[in-house]
C-alpha positions, 0 to 999 in steps of 0.5 A: 828549345831546340831538338835533342838528336843522337845522330849528330854524334855519328855524323861527328864520328863520320867527319873525323874519319880520315877514310871517310866516304861520301855519306847517304842519309836516309829517312822517311819524309818529315824525319828532319833530315835537311835540319839535322845536315845544315845544323851539322855544317853550321856547327861543324864546318866553317861553311855549309853550300847546300844544294835541293834538286827538287827546288833548283832543276837547273843543278841537274845539267851540271851532272849530266855534262861532267863526272869530274868533281873539281868541274862540278865543284867550280859550276856549283859555286855558281849556284852558292855564296857559300865558299867550297872549300876542301875539309872547310865546307859541308857539301849537302845534296838535298833531294838528291833522289830527283837526279840519278847522275848526281847520285852516280856522282858520289862514286867520283868524290870518293875516288877522286876528291875524297878532301871534300865532305859531301852528304846526300839526303832525300825524302824518297831516297829508299825507293831511288836506290831500290831501283839500282840505277848506276848506284855507286856500291862500295863508294859511299856511306849510309846513315838512317834518320829515325823519328825521335825516340823516346829517349829523345824526346825525354831529354828535351822535356826533363833532362834530370829524369834523363841523366837519372835513367842514363846513370842506372847501373843495376837492375832495380825497381825505380822509385815512384817519383821517376816511374810516375814521371815516365808513364806520364812522358811515355803516353805522351810520346804514344800521342806525339811519336817522334815527328819533329814538327809535331814534337816541337808543337808540343814542346812550344805548348801549343796543344794536342790540337796543334800536334794532331794539325802536323800529323795530319800535314804529314799524313797528307804529304805522304798521300801526295808521295803515293800520286806523285812517285809511285807507279799508277798501277800500284798507288791504289794498292799502297793507299789501300794498304797504308789505310788498312794498318791500323785494323790490321794491328788491332786484330789478336794476332796483328798477322797482315792479312790481304783480304783485310786490304780489298776482297779477293786481293792476292799477295803477288798484286800487293807486293810492289806496293809493300815494296814501296812503302818499306822502301819509302821508310814508312813501315817496317815488315816483320817476318814469322821466323820458323826457327829462332836461330842464328842467323835470325833471318834465314828462318824466315817465313815470307808468307806470313809477316806483320806490319807497324808504321814507323812512328807510333804518333802517325799510327794514332792518327791514321787510326782516328784515336784521341789523344785523350783516350791515351793520355788518360788511359782509357779502357775504351780503346783497351784492345788498340793499347796493345798495337801501339804498345807493340808499334813503339816497342818495334820503333824502339828496337829497330833503332838499337838492332843490326837485324830486324826482329821477327815473331815466333808462334807455335800453331795453336800454342802460342805467338811471341811478340817478337824474337831479337838478334842481339850479338850470339843471343836470340832474344824472345820479347813479350810486349804487354801494354800495362801492368797485366802480365798474363800469358803463357807464350814466353813459358812455351818458348822457354820450354822449347828453346831454353833462352839465356834470358827473355824480355818482357816489357810492361808497365811494371817496374824495372826487375829481373826474375831468373831469366826474365828482365821486366823492362817497363816500356818507357825504358825500352831505348835502354834495352841493350843497356839492361840487358848488359846489366843482367 
């Protein structure tokens, strides 16, 4: 069974635009960038010519000697059996962060050879781009590849239920046969997450031990990246931050605390390590919002933030939480259940919104899990891990700022009460659609 990735439709849109620029596909390691681009090439072009700068260092010499696209193409032809033709061949530069001059050459493809369809990708491309060495600003387009969303996970596992949700046209409770199935898939997704290798192990009925094994391989690869690609002074700090994330999220307020990384740790000593993890696409840093006004990022308290991992399955494995506890809804992991639910919701919102969510707190009174900017609205968001929905935070926020509407995610059924929309956790990926229906 082949995985479904919605980004393919975005790539088709890029291909069809007459004014397209070379495309840079960003995303963390193991999210499936190479597979996506090669699949796209095979299905949408006559030919695919793929060049991996990590595997073939002899490619560097091409870009050392010339910046002229026609000369580059002529030499690339010596490294592939595929024809390289204008409009008919997808040219893939994989692991392009290994060769800065190749990255810079994208500018000249944009200016002098737009007839060639060029895409670039790399596991640590975000880290390379953050250094800003001769990057062709304004001459490329970007797309971000995330782990499989719950929506994509559902589509490959139960097409009928997926279509049922896609066709919702009103905010009304779902039938129990639907909610029961979706709850089961949601719990499976909390265990498996969206890394393609883990999802495929599940789909091929290899069992949860195989899923865990794939996740462990990925976590080991990340640890290797820390030691190979980060600056020496930052390696122990990156590792310490990464390993502290489960305990950071297990706290009631989830706020990142440096002393949980290392006793006596200071913010200025760990800033570069945090930035490395962000640029590698492994974490999201969510700042506290001092005022929930437009534009949201203008009111960040840069000293207060939470950290979430880019994949919920990796968080579960990094925390050492047994799959059985999640699948059975065990009471033994009640406290960490909230952390998983929050990380899951954050993952879902990141894929849907142009602006990263923030969180809001009224000192000593309330804390709203997320605030999101959607069009002209700032929406407070509360996350509950099951059907219990006690708490006053949304009410406190409501009394101060009077938002047009509020969102609560929980395992309760889909429902609207006045200006509060209760969205089941398993429908988080349909948030924008459901908000439009209210």
